[in-house]
MMTF fields as JSON, N, C-alpha, C and O atoms, coordinates in Angstrom:
{
  "mmtfVersion": "1.0.0",
  "mmtfProducer": "UNKNOWN",
  "numBonds": 359,
  "numAtoms": 360,
  "numGroups": 90,
  "numChains": 1,
  "numModels": 1,
  "chainsPerModel": [1],
  "groupsPerChain": [90],
  "chainIdList": ["A"],
  "bondAtomList": [4, 2, 8, 6, 12, 10, 16, 14, 20, 18, 24, 22, 28, 26, 32, 30, 36, 34, 40, 38, 44, 42, 48, 46, 52, 50, 56, 54, 60, 58, 64, 62, 68, 66, 72, 70, 76, 74, 80, 78, 84, 82, 88, 86, 92, 90, 96, 94, 100, 98, 104, 102, 108, 106, 112, 110, 116, 114, 120, 118, 124, 122, 128, 126, 132, 130, 136, 134, 140, 138, 144, 142, 148, 146, 152, 150, 156, 154, 160, 158, 164, 162, 168, 166, 172, 170, 176, 174, 180, 178, 184, 182, 188, 186, 192, 190, 196, 194, 200, 198, 204, 202, 208, 206, 212, 210, 216, 214, 220, 218, 224, 222, 228, 226, 232, 230, 236, 234, 240, 238, 244, 242, 248, 246, 252, 250, 256, 254, 260, 258, 264, 262, 268, 266, 272, 270, 276, 274, 280, 278, 284, 282, 288, 286, 292, 290, 296, 294, 300, 298, 304, 302, 308, 306, 312, 310, 316, 314, 320, 318, 324, 322, 328, 326, 332, 330, 336, 334, 340, 338, 344, 342, 348, 346, 352, 350, 356, 354],
  "bondOrderList": [1, 1, 1, 1, 1, 1, 1, 1, 1, 1, 1, 1, 1, 1, 1, 1, 1, 1, 1, 1, 1, 1, 1, 1, 1, 1, 1, 1, 1, 1, 1, 1, 1, 1, 1, 1, 1, 1, 1, 1, 1, 1, 1, 1, 1, 1, 1, 1, 1, 1, 1, 1, 1, 1, 1, 1, 1, 1, 1, 1, 1, 1, 1, 1, 1, 1, 1, 1, 1, 1, 1, 1, 1, 1, 1, 1, 1, 1, 1, 1, 1, 1, 1, 1, 1, 1, 1, 1, 1],
  "groupList": [{"groupName": "MET", "atomNameList": ["N", "CA", "C", "O"], "elementList": ["N", "C", "C", "O"], "formalChargeList": [0, 0, 0, 0], "bondAtomList": [1, 0, 2, 1, 3, 2], "bondOrderList": [1, 1, 2], "singleLetterCode": "M", "chemCompType": "L-PEPTIDE LINKING"}, {"groupName": "THR", "atomNameList": ["N", "CA", "C", "O"], "elementList": ["N", "C", "C", "O"], "formalChargeList": [0, 0, 0, 0], "bondAtomList": [1, 0, 2, 1, 3, 2], "bondOrderList": [1, 1, 2], "singleLetterCode": "T", "chemCompType": "L-PEPTIDE LINKING"}, {"groupName": "SER", "atomNameList": ["N", "CA", "C", "O"], "elementList": ["N", "C", "C", "O"], "formalChargeList": [0, 0, 0, 0], "bondAtomList": [1, 0, 2, 1, 3, 2], "bondOrderList": [1, 1, 2], "singleLetterCode": "S", "chemCompType": "L-PEPTIDE LINKING"}, {"groupName": "GLN", "atomNameList": ["N", "CA", "C", "O"], "elementList": ["N", "C", "C", "O"], "formalChargeList": [0, 0, 0, 0], "bondAtomList": [1, 0, 2, 1, 3, 2], "bondOrderList": [1, 1, 2], "singleLetterCode": "Q", "chemCompType": "L-PEPTIDE LINKING"}, {"groupName": "LEU", "atomNameList": ["N", "CA", "C", "O"], "elementList": ["N", "C", "C", "O"], "formalChargeList": [0, 0, 0, 0], "bondAtomList": [1, 0, 2, 1, 3, 2], "bondOrderList": [1, 1, 2], "singleLetterCode": "L", "chemCompType": "L-PEPTIDE LINKING"}, {"groupName": "ASP", "atomNameList": ["N", "CA", "C", "O"], "elementList": ["N", "C", "C", "O"], "formalChargeList": [0, 0, 0, 0], "bondAtomList": [1, 0, 2, 1, 3, 2], "bondOrderList": [1, 1, 2], "singleLetterCode": "D", "chemCompType": "L-PEPTIDE LINKING"}, {"groupName": "ILE", "atomNameList": ["N", "CA", "C", "O"], "elementList": ["N", "C", "C", "O"], "formalChargeList": [0, 0, 0, 0], "bondAtomList": [1, 0, 2, 1, 3, 2], "bondOrderList": [1, 1, 2], "singleLetterCode": "I", "chemCompType": "L-PEPTIDE LINKING"}, {"groupName": "GLU", "atomNameList": ["N", "CA", "C", "O"], "elementList": ["N", "C", "C", "O"], "formalChargeList": [0, 0, 0, 0], "bondAtomList": [1, 0, 2, 1, 3, 2], "bondOrderList": [1, 1, 2], "singleLetterCode": "E", "chemCompType": "L-PEPTIDE LINKING"}, {"groupName": "ALA", "atomNameList": ["N", "CA", "C", "O"], "elementList": ["N", "C", "C", "O"], "formalChargeList": [0, 0, 0, 0], "bondAtomList": [1, 0, 2, 1, 3, 2], "bondOrderList": [1, 1, 2], "singleLetterCode": "A", "chemCompType": "L-PEPTIDE LINKING"}, {"groupName": "ARG", "atomNameList": ["N", "CA", "C", "O"], "elementList": ["N", "C", "C", "O"], "formalChargeList": [0, 0, 0, 0], "bondAtomList": [1, 0, 2, 1, 3, 2], "bondOrderList": [1, 1, 2], "singleLetterCode": "R", "chemCompType": "L-PEPTIDE LINKING"}, {"groupName": "PHE", "atomNameList": ["N", "CA", "C", "O"], "elementList": ["N", "C", "C", "O"], "formalChargeList": [0, 0, 0, 0], "bondAtomList": [1, 0, 2, 1, 3, 2], "bondOrderList": [1, 1, 2], "singleLetterCode": "F", "chemCompType": "L-PEPTIDE LINKING"}, {"groupName": "ASN", "atomNameList": ["N", "CA", "C", "O"], "elementList": ["N", "C", "C", "O"], "formalChargeList": [0, 0, 0, 0], "bondAtomList": [1, 0, 2, 1, 3, 2], "bondOrderList": [1, 1, 2], "singleLetterCode": "N", "chemCompType": "L-PEPTIDE LINKING"}, {"groupName": "LYS", "atomNameList": ["N", "CA", "C", "O"], "elementList": ["N", "C", "C", "O"], "formalChargeList": [0, 0, 0, 0], "bondAtomList": [1, 0, 2, 1, 3, 2], "bondOrderList": [1, 1, 2], "singleLetterCode": "K", "chemCompType": "L-PEPTIDE LINKING"}, {"groupName": "HIS", "atomNameList": ["N", "CA", "C", "O"], "elementList": ["N", "C", "C", "O"], "formalChargeList": [0, 0, 0, 0], "bondAtomList": [1, 0, 2, 1, 3, 2], "bondOrderList": [1, 1, 2], "singleLetterCode": "H", "chemCompType": "L-PEPTIDE LINKING"}, {"groupName": "GLY", "atomNameList": ["N", "CA", "C", "O"], "elementList": ["N", "C", "C", "O"], "formalChargeList": [0, 0, 0, 0], "bondAtomList": [1, 0, 2, 1, 3, 2], "bondOrderList": [1, 1, 2], "singleLetterCode": "G", "chemCompType": "PEPTIDE LINKING"}, {"groupName": "VAL", "atomNameList": ["N", "CA", "C", "O"], "elementList": ["N", "C", "C", "O"], "formalChargeList": [0, 0, 0, 0], "bondAtomList": [1, 0, 2, 1, 3, 2], "bondOrderList": [1, 1, 2], "singleLetterCode": "V", "chemCompType": "L-PEPTIDE LINKING"}, {"groupName": "TYR", "atomNameList": ["N", "CA", "C", "O"], "elementList": ["N", "C", "C", "O"], "formalChargeList": [0, 0, 0, 0], "bondAtomList": [1, 0, 2, 1, 3, 2], "bondOrderList": [1, 1, 2], "singleLetterCode": "Y", "chemCompType": "L-PEPTIDE LINKING"}, {"groupName": "PRO", "atomNameList": ["N", "CA", "C", "O"], "elementList": ["N", "C", "C", "O"], "formalChargeList": [0, 0, 0, 0], "bondAtomList": [1, 0, 2, 1, 3, 2], "bondOrderList": [1, 1, 2], "singleLetterCode": "P", "chemCompType": "L-PEPTIDE LINKING"}],
  "groupTypeList": [0, 1, 2, 3, 1, 4, 5, 6, 2, 7, 8, 9, 9, 3, 10, 11, 9, 4, 5, 7, 6, 4, 9, 8, 7, 11, 6, 6, 12, 6, 1, 9, 13, 14, 12, 7, 8, 10, 8, 15, 15, 5, 4, 7, 16, 4, 1, 8, 15, 6, 7, 1, 15, 7, 6, 0, 2, 5, 17, 7, 2, 13, 3, 4, 16, 4, 5, 2, 4, 7, 5, 6, 12, 11, 14, 9, 4, 1, 5, 13, 7, 5, 4, 12, 12, 7, 6, 4, 14, 7],
  "groupIdList": [1, 2, 3, 4, 5, 6, 7, 8, 9, 10, 11, 12, 13, 14, 15, 16, 17, 18, 19, 20, 21, 22, 23, 24, 25, 26, 27, 28, 29, 30, 31, 32, 33, 34, 35, 36, 37, 38, 39, 40, 41, 42, 43, 44, 45, 46, 47, 48, 49, 50, 51, 52, 53, 54, 55, 56, 57, 58, 59, 60, 61, 62, 63, 64, 65, 66, 67, 68, 69, 70, 71, 72, 73, 74, 75, 76, 77, 78, 79, 80, 81, 82, 83, 84, 85, 86, 87, 88, 89, 90],
  "secStructList": [7, 7, 3, 3, 3, 3, 3, 2, 2, 2, 2, 2, 2, 6, 4, 4, 4, 2, 2, 2, 2, 2, 2, 2, 7, 1, 3, 3, 3, 3, 3, 3, 6, 6, 3, 3, 3, 3, 3, 3, 3, 7, 2, 2, 2, 2, 2, 2, 2, 2, 2, 2, 2, 2, 2, 2, 2, 1, 2, 2, 2, 2, 2, 2, 2, 2, 2, 2, 2, 2, 2, 2, 2, 6, 6, 7, 7, 7, 7, 2, 2, 2, 2, 2, 2, 2, 2, 2, 6, 7],
  "xCoordList": [1.296, 1.387, 2.854, 3.634, 3.208, 4.557, 4.458, 3.507, 5.438, 5.419, 6.834, 7.809, 6.906, 8.172, 7.925, 6.816, 8.942, 8.82, 9.736, 10.916, 9.161, 9.936, 9.707, 8.6, 10.759, 10.615, 9.848, 9.942, 9.097, 8.264, 9.08, 8.606, 10.3, 11.144, 11.512, 11.508, 11.828, 12.157, 10.922, 11.025, 9.768, 8.525, 8.234, 7.776, 8.499, 8.301, 9.246, 8.849, 10.506, 11.48, 11.086, 11.327, 10.482, 10.148, 8.67, 8.177, 7.971, 6.537, 6.179, 5.226, 6.92, 6.623, 6.898, 6.513, 7.555, 7.874, 7.019, 7.133, 6.177, 5.423, 4.593, 4.448, 4.051, 3.28, 4.159, 3.703, 5.409, 6.347, 6.643, 6.675, 6.855, 7.126, 5.918, 6.08, 4.713, 3.5, 3.303, 2.571, 3.93, 3.849, 4.553, 4.148, 5.598, 6.35, 5.885, 6.029, 5.336, 4.893, 3.402, 2.905, 2.7, 1.283, 1.05, 0.067, 1.972, 1.808, 3.143, 4.193, 3.088, 4.267, 3.921, 3.031, 4.63, 4.418, 5.283, 6.474, 4.675, 5.386, 5.588, 4.649, 6.844, 7.146, 7.466, 7.934, 7.2, 7.543, 8.191, 7.588, 9.422, 10.19, 10.319, 10.279, 10.475, 10.696, 9.452, 9.552, 8.287, 7.039, 6.152, 6.091, 5.46, 4.554, 3.46, 2.797, 3.27, 2.292, 1.087, -0.057, 1.347, 0.274, 0.834, 2.018, -0.037, 0.398, -0.207, -1.286, 0.514, 0.015, -0.227, 0.668, -1.449, -1.833, -2.226, -2.947, -1.738, -2.121, -3.636, -4.188, -4.305, -5.763, -6.335, -7.337, -5.721, -6.214, -6.121, -7.036, -5.017, -4.842, -5.887, -6.496, -6.09, -7.064, -8.469, -9.224, -8.815, -10.127, -10.316, -11.379, -9.298, -9.376, -9.537, -10.306, -8.824, -8.929, -10.339, -10.927, -10.882, -12.226, -13.265, -14.168, -13.142, -14.078, -13.996, -15.022, -12.791, -12.617, -13.262, -13.94, -13.056, -13.66, -15.185, -15.859, -15.724, -17.178, -17.719, -18.741, -17.046, -17.48, -17.396, -18.328, -16.272, -16.071, -16.971, -17.203, -17.491, -18.381, -19.832, -20.662, -20.144, -21.492, -21.557, -20.848, -22.393, -22.416, -22.669, -22.032, -23.585, -23.892, -22.701, -22.355, -22.085, -20.913, -19.748, -19.031, -19.566, -18.484, -18.702, -17.752, -19.94, -20.228, -19.987, -19.449, -20.381, -20.115, -18.617, -18.174, -17.851, -16.386, -15.855, -15.049, -16.317, -15.869, -16.284, -15.509, -17.506, -17.966, -17.103, -16.785, -16.73, -15.883, -14.517, -13.983, -13.958, -12.663, -12.777, -11.883, -13.867, -14.091, -14.236, -13.717, -14.943, -15.079, -13.717, -13.423, -12.902, -11.56, -10.735, -10.077, -10.774, -10.016, -10.411, -9.569, -11.689, -12.193, -12.275, -12.852, -11.696, -11.626, -12.943, -13.088, -13.895, -15.186, -15.063, -15.46, -14.496, -14.229, -14.893, -15.085, -15.235, -15.784, -14.884, -14.609, -14.434, -13.587, -14.378, -15.552, -13.722, -14.367, -14.973, -16.11, -14.225, -14.703, -15.89, -16.832, -15.861, -16.988, -18.244, -19.336, -18.094, -19.226, -19.791, -21.007, -18.902, -19.327, -20.136, -21.168, -19.672, -20.402, -21.759, -22.749, -21.802, -23.066, -24.071, -25.25, -23.6, -24.494, -24.971, -26.145, -24.043, -24.382, -24.974, -25.414, -24.981, -25.535, -24.725, -25.264, -23.435, -22.558, -22.184, -21.455],
  "yCoordList": [-17.469, -18.913, -19.31, -18.796, -20.208, -20.761, -22.25, -22.905, -22.771, -24.204, -24.746, -24.006, -26.024, -26.743, -27.906, -28.438, -28.302, -29.42, -30.552, -30.346, -31.754, -32.945, -34.022, -34.183, -34.749, -35.943, -36.973, -36.984, -37.83, -38.791, -39.677, -40.031, -40.037, -40.864, -40.1, -40.664, -38.825, -37.991, -37.793, -37.796, -37.622, -37.456, -38.707, -38.616, -39.87, -41.119, -41.183, -41.577, -40.788, -40.81, -39.837, -40.093, -38.724, -37.69, -37.719, -36.76, -38.794, -38.852, -38.434, -37.681, -38.907, -38.579, -37.118, -36.656, -36.39, -34.973, -34.029, -32.811, -34.559, -33.699, -32.659, -31.528, -33.038, -32.064, -30.913, -29.772, -31.204, -30.148, -29.219, -27.999, -29.794, -28.985, -28.096, -26.933, -28.637, -27.868, -26.706, -25.768, -26.744, -25.591, -24.382, -23.243, -24.623, -23.534, -23.251, -22.134, -24.252, -24.141, -24.459, -25.245, -23.865, -24.18, -25.421, -26.141, -25.653, -26.742, -27.453, -26.816, -28.775, -29.561, -30.217, -31.063, -29.818, -30.412, -31.659, -31.632, -32.74, -34.011, -34.294, -34.263, -34.57, -34.861, -36.339, -37.012, -36.813, -38.181, -38.074, -37.553, -38.569, -38.488, -37.046, -36.777, -36.118, -34.717, -33.922, -32.734, -34.54, -33.846, -33.82, -34.792, -32.687, -32.575, -33.624, -33.726, -34.413, -35.494, -35.183, -35.429, -34.648, -34.295, -33.373, -33.036, -32.964, -32.054, -32.468, -33.055, -32.148, -32.273, -30.839, -29.996, -30.567, -29.188, -29.068, -29.909, -28.009, -27.709, -27.516, -26.74, -28.209, -28.202, -26.81, -26.432, -26.055, -24.702, -23.817, -23.046, -23.934, -23.166, -23.581, -22.729, -24.884, -25.387, -24.897, -24.506, -24.917, -24.436, -22.969, -22.58, -22.157, -20.733, -20.534, -19.675, -21.315, -21.21, -21.583, -20.889, -22.67, -23.105, -22.053, -21.758, -21.487, -20.44, -19.232, -18.646, -18.853, -17.718, -17.992, -17.126, -19.184, -19.556, -19.517, -19.027, -20.029, -20.019, -18.592, -18.299, -17.709, -16.309, -15.635, -14.952, -15.834, -15.16, -15.726, -15.05, -16.965, -17.511, -17.099, -17.284, -16.546, -16.04, -14.599, -13.734, -14.327, -12.981, -11.857, -10.806, -12.076, -11.027, -10.764, -9.611, -11.82, -11.67, -11.036, -10.197, -11.438, -10.879, -9.388, -8.608, -8.985, -7.556, -6.778, -5.672, -7.347, -6.678, -6.486, -5.45, -7.501, -7.415, -6.276, -5.462, -6.225, -5.168, -3.794, -2.842, -3.681, -2.403, -1.982, -0.803, -2.942, -2.639, -2.132, -1.186, -2.757, -2.284, -0.858, -0.04, -0.564, 0.788, 1.791, 2.905, 1.395, 2.267, 2.554, 3.696, 1.54, 1.722, 2.644, 3.561, 2.398, 3.205, 4.678, 5.562, 4.935, 6.312, 6.894, 7.962, 6.189, 6.722, 6.703, 7.391, 5.932, 5.835, 4.752, 3.603, 5.167, 4.233, 4.73, 5.931, 3.806, 4.145, 3.519, 2.32, 4.334, 3.853, 2.877, 3.099, 1.812, 0.771, 1.35, 1.035, 2.18, 2.751, 3.675, 3.678, 4.469, 5.35, 4.531, 4.883, 3.453, 2.593, 1.943, 1.845, 1.501, 0.878, 1.866, 1.503, 3.119, 4.148, 4.418, 4.604, 4.44, 4.699, 3.573, 3.827, 2.345, 1.192, 1.095, 0.84, 1.303, 1.159, 2.44, 2.443, 3.52, 4.772, 5.44, 6.152, 5.211, 5.808, 7.225, 7.868],
  "zCoordList": [82.404, 82.432, 82.398, 81.597, 83.257, 83.216, 82.96, 83.386, 82.268, 81.986, 81.925, 81.799, 82.016, 81.907, 80.964, 80.909, 80.228, 79.311, 79.76, 80.045, 79.815, 80.18, 79.133, 78.62, 78.827, 78.004, 78.82, 80.047, 78.16, 78.876, 79.815, 80.895, 79.415, 80.294, 81.557, 82.651, 81.411, 82.57, 83.449, 84.676, 82.831, 83.596, 84.418, 85.557, 83.838, 84.588, 85.788, 86.884, 85.563, 86.668, 87.773, 88.952, 87.384, 88.357, 88.767, 89.361, 88.459, 88.717, 90.141, 90.34, 91.121, 92.52, 92.863, 93.937, 91.972, 92.191, 91.342, 91.482, 90.477, 89.568, 90.313, 89.85, 91.462, 92.233, 92.716, 92.784, 93.048, 93.457, 92.28, 92.439, 91.118, 89.92, 89.622, 89.252, 89.782, 89.496, 90.461, 90.143, 91.617, 92.525, 91.919, 92.156, 91.144, 90.524, 89.097, 88.601, 88.451, 87.062, 87.002, 87.808, 86.073, 85.927, 85.08, 85.257, 84.157, 83.199, 83.01, 82.925, 82.945, 82.568, 81.232, 81.156, 80.191, 78.87, 78.766, 79.077, 78.33, 78.193, 76.71, 75.915, 76.363, 74.963, 74.792, 75.71, 73.593, 73.208, 71.837, 70.898, 71.722, 70.472, 69.988, 68.787, 70.942, 70.607, 70.267, 69.961, 70.312, 69.993, 71.231, 71.984, 71.436, 72.575, 72.456, 71.424, 73.533, 73.516, 74.417, 74.034, 75.597, 76.524, 77.588, 77.575, 78.517, 79.569, 80.903, 80.965, 81.96, 83.318, 83.771, 83.701, 84.239, 84.546, 86.015, 86.55, 86.654, 88.023, 88.076, 87.296, 88.98, 89.028, 89.295, 88.69, 90.18, 90.476, 89.23, 88.94, 88.499, 87.264, 86.227, 85.581, 86.072, 85.104, 85.439, 84.547, 86.711, 87.145, 86.784, 86.299, 87.015, 86.674, 85.169, 84.738, 84.374, 82.915, 82.462, 81.633, 83.0, 82.619, 83.004, 82.221, 84.206, 84.627, 83.711, 83.364, 83.317, 82.408, 81.06, 80.507, 80.531, 79.25, 79.357, 78.451, 80.451, 80.634, 80.675, 80.054, 81.396, 81.485, 80.12, 79.696, 79.435, 78.156, 77.061, 76.059, 77.227, 76.201, 76.411, 75.521, 77.571, 77.813, 77.299, 77.815, 76.295, 75.694, 76.705, 76.636, 77.63, 78.599, 79.53, 79.785, 80.03, 80.905, 80.151, 80.696, 78.907, 78.094, 77.883, 77.948, 77.632, 77.44, 78.724, 78.683, 79.875, 81.154, 81.37, 81.865, 80.993, 81.091, 80.214, 80.665, 78.951, 78.043, 78.545, 78.457, 79.073, 79.63, 80.818, 80.973, 81.649, 82.812, 82.372, 82.952, 81.355, 80.838, 80.316, 80.531, 79.636, 79.114, 80.26, 80.181, 81.327, 82.496, 83.122, 83.475, 83.256, 83.826, 82.942, 83.432, 81.64, 80.675, 80.751, 80.593, 80.993, 81.022, 82.431, 82.634, 83.402, 84.756, 85.51, 86.52, 85.038, 85.731, 86.804, 86.612, 87.94, 89.033, 90.304, 90.49, 91.166, 92.472, 93.523, 93.489, 94.443, 95.523, 96.397, 96.693, 96.795, 97.609, 98.891, 99.243, 99.568, 100.835, 100.603, 101.397, 99.517, 99.21, 98.912, 99.359, 98.166, 97.835, 99.092, 99.261, 99.967, 101.218, 102.05, 102.614, 102.131, 102.886, 102.269, 102.977, 100.925, 100.236, 100.487, 100.735, 100.422, 100.613, 102.058, 102.324, 102.978, 104.394, 105.0, 106.149, 104.22, 104.694, 105.771, 106.619, 105.74, 106.768, 106.43, 107.187]
}
């Protein structure tokens, strides 16, 4: 995750450029009186975060994720091309 912090006055001055800043940063934190007040978040990044949270909050999906990590750690991998041949009977 990358982010940039702008004072609210600076954010107002750069409002028309915020989309450009978000291309390089995922989050723009806006401060007011030196304290973080809110954030502007790149929509694609936010969507990915929400999808990840949804997957990780589902017990079955979370367990599949943990099992996959264990398979990778223990070298239990199947090559994409080998799997394709097996499925297609080539």
